[in-house]
C-alpha positions as CSV (number, residue, x, y, z in Angstrom):
1,M,114.6,96.8,117.8
2,N,114.1,96.3,114.3
3,I,111.1,94.2,112.8
4,M,113.8,90.9,112.8
5,E,114.3,91.0,116.1
6,I,111.0,91.8,117.0
7,N,110.0,88.7,115.2
8,R,112.8,86.2,116.9
9,R,110.7,87.3,120.3
10,I,107.1,87.1,119.3
11,K,105.0,84.9,117.9
12,Q,102.3,87.0,116.6
13,R,102.9,87.7,112.2
14,P,101.1,89.9,110.0
15,P,98.5,90.9,109.7
16,F,98.1,90.4,113.2
17,Q,101.4,91.2,114.2
18,M,101.1,95.0,115.4
19,I,104.7,96.2,117.0
20,E,107.0,96.9,114.1
21,R,109.9,98.5,115.6
22,V,111.1,99.2,119.5
23,I,112.8,102.6,120.3
24,E,113.2,102.0,123.6
25,W,113.3,98.7,125.6
26,T,114.4,97.8,129.4
27,P,114.1,94.2,130.0
28,S,111.5,93.1,132.5
29,E,110.7,96.9,133.3
30,S,109.3,98.8,130.3
31,A,109.4,99.7,126.5
32,V,108.3,101.8,123.9
33,G,106.9,100.7,120.5
34,I,105.9,101.8,117.1
35,K,103.2,100.6,115.2
36,N,102.6,102.5,111.9
37,V,98.9,102.7,110.6
38,S,98.3,101.8,107.0
39,V,94.9,102.0,104.9
40,N,96.1,98.9,103.5
41,E,95.3,96.8,107.1
42,P,92.7,94.3,106.1
43,Y,90.0,95.5,109.3
44,F,89.7,98.8,107.6
45,V,87.7,97.0,104.9
46,G,84.6,96.8,106.8
47,H,85.8,99.2,110.2
48,F,84.2,101.4,108.6
49,P,83.7,102.0,104.7
50,G,84.7,105.6,103.9
51,A,85.6,106.5,107.2
52,P,88.5,103.7,108.4
53,I,89.2,103.7,112.1
54,M,91.4,101.3,114.0
55,P,89.6,99.0,116.5
56,G,90.3,99.8,119.9
57,V,90.9,95.8,120.6
58,L,93.7,96.0,118.3
59,I,95.0,98.9,119.4
60,T,94.6,97.2,123.1
61,E,96.5,94.0,121.3
62,A,99.4,96.2,119.9
63,C,99.4,97.2,123.9
64,A,99.6,93.7,124.4
65,Q,102.0,92.8,122.4
66,L,104.9,95.2,123.4
67,C,104.0,94.1,127.2
68,S,105.1,90.5,125.8
69,L,108.4,92.1,124.6
70,V,109.0,93.5,127.9
71,V,108.2,90.1,129.7
72,D,110.3,88.3,127.2
73,T,110.1,84.9,128.8
74,A,107.6,82.3,130.1
75,P,107.6,81.6,133.9
76,S,108.8,78.0,132.7
77,E,109.2,75.6,129.9
78,D,105.6,74.2,130.4
79,M,103.8,77.5,131.5
80,L,102.9,80.7,129.3
81,W,101.9,84.5,129.8
82,V,98.3,85.1,129.1
83,L,96.0,88.0,129.0
84,L,93.9,88.1,131.9
85,K,92.3,91.7,132.3
86,I,92.1,94.9,130.6
87,D,91.8,97.7,133.0
88,N,90.1,101.2,132.5
89,F,91.3,101.4,129.0
90,K,90.1,104.9,127.4
91,F,90.3,106.0,123.6
92,M,90.3,109.6,123.4
93,K,90.4,110.2,119.5
94,P,90.3,107.8,117.1
95,V,93.3,106.2,115.2
96,I,93.0,106.4,111.6
97,P,95.2,105.4,108.6
98,G,98.8,107.5,108.4
99,D,98.9,107.7,111.9
100,R,102.5,106.8,113.9
101,L,101.2,104.9,117.1
102,E,103.7,105.1,119.9
103,I,103.4,102.8,122.6
104,T,104.5,103.2,126.0
105,V,104.1,100.0,128.7
106,K,105.7,100.4,131.9
107,K,105.6,97.1,134.3
108,T,103.5,97.9,137.6
109,R,103.3,94.4,139.6
110,D,105.1,91.4,139.6
111,T,104.0,88.7,141.9
112,G,105.3,85.6,139.9
113,L,101.8,84.7,138.5
114,L,100.7,88.1,137.8
115,L,101.9,91.3,135.6
116,S,100.6,94.3,134.8
117,F,101.5,97.2,132.8
118,D,100.5,100.8,132.4
119,A,99.7,101.5,128.8
120,V,99.6,105.1,126.8
121,V,99.3,105.2,123.3
122,R,100.4,108.5,121.3
123,V,100.2,110.3,117.9
124,E,102.7,112.9,117.4
125,G,102.9,113.4,121.7
126,E,98.7,113.2,121.7
127,V,97.6,110.7,124.0
128,R,94.8,108.9,121.9
129,A,94.5,105.7,124.2
130,K,95.6,104.6,127.6
131,G,94.9,102.0,130.4
132,A,96.1,99.1,132.2
133,L,96.6,95.3,131.4
134,T,97.4,92.0,133.9
135,F,98.8,89.0,132.4
136,T,98.8,85.6,134.6
137,S,101.0,82.3,133.6
138,V,98.9,79.5,132.7
139,P,100.0,75.8,132.2
140,K,100.6,75.2,128.2
141,A,98.9,72.2,128.7
142,T,95.3,73.7,129.6
143,V,95.7,75.9,126.6
144,F,97.1,73.7,123.7
145,S,97.0,69.6,124.2
146,E,97.0,66.8,121.7
147,G,93.8,65.6,120.5
148,D,92.0,68.8,121.6
149,G,89.6,68.6,118.9
150,T,91.3,71.4,116.1
151,D,91.4,68.7,113.7
152,N,87.7,68.1,112.6
153,A,89.1,65.0,110.1
């Protein structure tokens, strides 16, 4: 899956879109995706000056975005999947500009209301991070509603 195909399936866009290519994809089961880490990414300005390290929360976000490509569908028209829980995420070695993240996610549980995935992030075959993510389905109306106060005019 190239960037154009990914853009048809997920809502995130740069600078917050983390998945740039999918090299393996089994719908509803697993995927392997790529994130190329560039020194030009905006978060490196402050994290950390003179020693740029990709924030762990963004590595986790990249895993979550790849999970969304595995799921690929909302449970129904009025529902959406949201991240519920992050379990046992460990960061073994920093991710720095120039690294090419190879992210593998595999669905481990599907109860209809809960989806769980194991995620592993590698750079040149070396594990840099790993953990589990759980998603739940919620009514869109509980997240987005007209007149929700976002227009402060």
